[in-house]
N, C-alpha and C positions, 0 to 999 in steps of 0.2 A: 746345397753339393756344388763344389769346385765343379768351373767349365775348363775345356782342353783336357777331359780327362784321357788318358793311355785306354786304347779299344785293343779285345786280343779274341781269338778266338780257341774255345775250349772245349767244343763238340763239335761233332759229322754225323752227319744222317744223309744216307745215300738209298736209291732205289734206281736202278740203273742196267739196260740191256750186257752189261759185263759183270754183274755182280751188285748183290743188294747188300747192305754194309758198309764201311768204311775199308774193311780186312779184306773182301773179295772184291771190292772195286779196285782197290790199289795196287793189288796181285795183278790181276787182270789187265791192269790199264798200263804198269812198267813191263809186262809180258808181250806187248803190243795184239790182245785177242780182241777180234773183232764183235761187237756185238749186232753186226748186220745180218737178218735173214730173211725167209720168206712170210709176209704178213699173213696171220692167221686171225688177226680180231676182224678182220669185214673181207665179201669179195674182191679182189683185184681185177678181175678178169676184164672188166670196163675200162682200165688203165693201161700204159705202155710199160709201167713198171711195175716191180711186182715185191720189190726188196726194202725194209726200212729197221731201226733199229727199236725192235718191239721185245718190251721186256715180257718175256716168256713166262718165269719162274714166280710171278708176283701174287700172292695168293691173299687178297682184304683180310680173309678170316684169319692171318697169321698175326696182326695188327689191331685188329676191332671184332667185335662181337656179330654174327652174320646178321643179328637184327638192323644195325646200323650199317654194315657194309651195303646192305640191299636197298638203301635210301638214300644212301649219298653216288654224286657222279665219281668217276674214275682220278679224277684231276684231284679232288678232296680227300681220296684213299691213297693216292700216291702223296700228296702233301705231308695227310697225318703219320703215315709210316715213314715217312723221312725224319716227321719232326720227333717222332717216339725214337728213333733211332738216334738224334743228334743228342736229346735229352739223357737217354741212357750212358750215350759214351761220354756227355760230360757231367753226369755222377749229379742230373738234378731230378730231384722229385717236387713236384709242384705244391703236394699238401704242406710237403718241409718250407720252401722259401714264400707260399702266399702267393695266391691268386693274381696277387695284383703287380707282384714282383717283376713280370716277364709280360712281354709283348709279342705281337707274332706279325711280319711282314711277308708275305708272299708275291713273287713275279710271277707272272705269266704272260703268256700269247693268246692261245685260244681259250682257255677259262675250260667252263664242263664242255667242250665244242660233243663230246657222244651223245648226253643228254638233248642237246639242240635237233641232233638227227633223230634222235626217237620221238621226240615230238610232234618234228617234220613226218616222221613214217607213219605215225598213227593219224596226224591231221588228213593226210594225202590219202590213205586207206578208205579213214571211216567220216571223217570230218572232225571239227574240232570240239564237238561234243565227248570223242573217244579220246580225248588227250586227258590224260590223268593230273591231277593236282600235284601229286608227288612230283611229276617228271618237269612240271612249269617251276617248281619250289629248286630244283636243282639248277636250273638255266642260269641266275645269276652270277656273273663272274666273282663277286665278294664272297660266293659261297667256301671257294677254298681256304680263305683266313678264316671264316666263320666259322666254319665246320675244327677246324685246327682249334681253334678257340673254345669251341662246345664240349669234343673229345675231351680235352685236359681241362678243363674248366677254369681257362686262362682270362681274365675280366680286365688285362693291364692294354695298352696301345694295339690296335687291329687295324690292319690293311692289307690293301691288294694292291700292286703295281703292275699296271699292264701295260708297260712299254718294250712290248713283243721281245724278239731275242737278247735284247740287254737288259730285261727284267729282273732277273737276279742281282745282277752285278748292281742294279738301281736299289734295289734290298735290302743290301751290304749296305751300301752307303747312304739309305735312310738311318738305317740300324746303327751306324758308326755315329751320324750326326746325334742323334738323340741320347746315346749311350754320352759321349763326348761333354754335351752340355748340361749332364747331370738329370736326364728326363726321368730316365730308366736305368736299371743295372745291367740288364739282360735283354736279349732278343733271340727267339727265332727267326732268320731270315734267309729266303733263298728263292726256290721256283719249283713249280710244278708245270707238268703239261701232257694230257694223253694223247694217244695218238688216234686219230680219226678219222673218218672217209673225208671228212671237211676240210682237214689241212690237207690230207694226201691230194684232194682235188685241187687244191688253190696253188700248188706248188706245182702240181703237176701239170695244169695251166699255166704258168709262170714259163713252165720248159725247164726249170732250174733243175732238174732230179736225175743223179746218173742211172742208169741200170741195173749196176750191180754194187760198183763200190763209191766209196768219197776216196781222193786221192788228192788231197791241199795238197800247194804249191807246186803240184806236177805238170810236166809240159803237156800230158795226154789226160787233163782231168776233164771230168765231162760233167761234173755238177755233183750238186747236194745229196745226201741222203736222211730224209726224216727220221727222227728217232720219238722219243717219250722219255719220261722220269720223274723221280722227285727229287731233290737235293735241297737238304736244310741246314745251316751253320748254327751254331750256338755261340752267338756275339757276346761279350760280355766288358765292363770295366776291369782294366786290369787290377785295381783295389778289389774288387769283389774276387776275382779270379783266386788272387795271393790270399787272400782272408780265409779260403775253404779251400786250399791247397790245390786247385785243379791244375790237370795236364794242359798245358799252353802250346796248342799248334803252331801259333805263329801270330804277328801282333799286325793291325790293317794300319798303316800309317796315313792313310786318306784315300780320294777319288777325285777324279774329273768327270763332267759331261760335256757335252755339246750336243747340238743339234746342227743337222747340213740345211735343213729348209731348201733341200735343194729337189730332190725326188724320191718319190717314195719308195720307190725298189732297187733305185742306182746309187751307189756309196759313195761317197765324196772325200776324196783326198785329202782336202783342207780342216773338211770335220774330222777325220781318223787324227791327222797331226794333232789339232788343238786338243782333243780330250786326253791326248795320252801328255801332249806338254802340262796340261793344267793338272792332271794327274801324279806328275812327278813334282810340279811347282807349290800344291797343297800337301803333298807328304812331306817336303820339307828336305827330299833328298837330290841328289844331283845324277844327271845323266850315266856317270861312271859307275854310280851306286847299281845299277838294274844287270843282276846278273840273270835273270830268266825272262822271256815274255811266251805267254800262254797267248797264242793266237784268236781272233775268230775264226780264221781260217774254214770256209765252209766248202771247200773245193770247187767253187762257181769260177770261171773264168776271170770275170770282171773282180769280183770281191779281192782273189788272190791279190791278184795283179794290183789292186789300189793301196791293199791293205800294206804290201812290201815296201810299195814308192812310198808312202805316210812313214814306216819306221826310219826309213833310209832317211827320210827328210828330218827327222828328231834325232835321232841317232850317229848320221853321218857317217864317218869312216868306222865309227864302232861298231856299227850293224854287224860287220863278219864276225864279231867277236860274241856277238850273244844269241845263244841259241833261242829260237822260236818254233815249236813246236803247236800242233793242232790234235786236239783228243778226240775231234769231231770224226777222224776217221777212221775211229772206232767206235765212237757212238751213235754216230748221225748226227742230224741238227735237231736236240730236244726244245727247241723254239725258247719258251721264258725259263726254262732250269737248265738252259745252256750253259750261260756265265755263272749260275750258282755252279753246277759241276765242276767248271772249270776252275773258279774261286778254289773248290776244295783239290782239287789237283793242284794248284799253286800251293795251298796249306801243307800239303805231304809232301810237294817238292821240296820247301823252306824246309820244312820239319826232319824229312828223311835223307836229304842229299841224292837226290834223283828227279832225273829228269823223263818223264813220258815223251815217247817216239811220235813222230806223225808217221803211220803205216800207210801201205799201197804206193809208197814212192818209187816209183822207177825212173821216170827222165827227167832229168833237170831243166828247166825253163830259165832261160837267159833274163826274162820277167821278174823271178821272183828268186834270185840270187841271195838267198839268205840259208843260215845253218837250221835246216826244219828238222833237224834231229832223226834223221830218216830210219824207219824202221826199226830199230833196237834203241831200248833206254841209256840213258848215259848218268853214270854217276858223277856227280858236280855240286861243290858247296854252292850253297845257292842261299845268299845274303837277303836279296830283292827280289821279289817277282812283279812284275804287272800282268794284268788279267784284262786283255782287250774283248770289247761285244759295240759291234756296230748293229742297229736292229732296223727292219723296215722303218719309213719314215725319217729315218737320220737320227734316230734316239742312240746316241752313242754313250758309251760309261766305260771307265777305265779304274778297277780298284788296285792297290797298290799293299803286296802284304811281304811283311818282313822277319826273320827270325827274331825270335823275342831274345833279346838281351844281344843283339846285334851290333 
């Protein structure tokens, strides 16, 4: 196969707090619907905060046999459901294309963290002899991609990329590389992370969580909201997509990576600048080509300030003309799923000509003086979109999406 093949997105699968499936997700996203609610999954009484982007209406049995859904963790359930939706949306049947024709790359932060909690609970209550082998099998993070492959019978490449909150973008970028180099024609690539007491405790102890809502770029922002979900894109070579007459949502032009090597939790302005500039250079576009930027936009004081400064460093005077929105204002921070959900949002923005809003925006912050598309979606011709993600540990990834035929 020739190298340097063009790569496109031909299928979208979403399980989120504002909708399951592409259509519901997009309808509610551009309507500015919040997916933040009181947590039901576990008792939040010991915590100072009690709200998150929990997926309330997800029923594993809608996608999996009950016998299987009871044996695998919620992270794998979300990954399988999102993969099934992406395959269906893309018109792919594994039996028809062959089990080795497609690969799986899933990004995550916490992996199967609820399964870890079950093990700990049994162990503390009665000792290690009361820990079931089935619980232990659900513990390894590689379960996310392994279970997707097992469920669909996929025998191609299989990876989990655990680069925290940038993992979805890393997965898409790696799928892009492998397809571009002719290693495979298509991949299921994205992210999955379940809400867990472990994640809730961690972010609570970092004093990073807002009590009621997420307000990215607002002067009075109080922090992030935790969320969960599964988001998978069917990423495919253009040759393959055209041959089978697939609908193309967007073309992936390239991506950039950087590592801050600075602080585990504090973002680096230099690292954010590097990742955007590398993504633009690697994609063969100019800064003037960028029509929309999907922000990492967590709603924390330092992250939003740092991201704004980095965007201004990259785009200079043009910053004021580029819409920059954060869909975390609606979904919360879904960890390893976040940038995959935002990648889907970019693809649909490019395809539909609509930019999702940053909701809960009330008061301008002079240190975040960008056009954050406040509170209402905006119709705009989007030829090129950048998707930012900055993770703990300084793992940064930015993917560039473009309208096919742009």
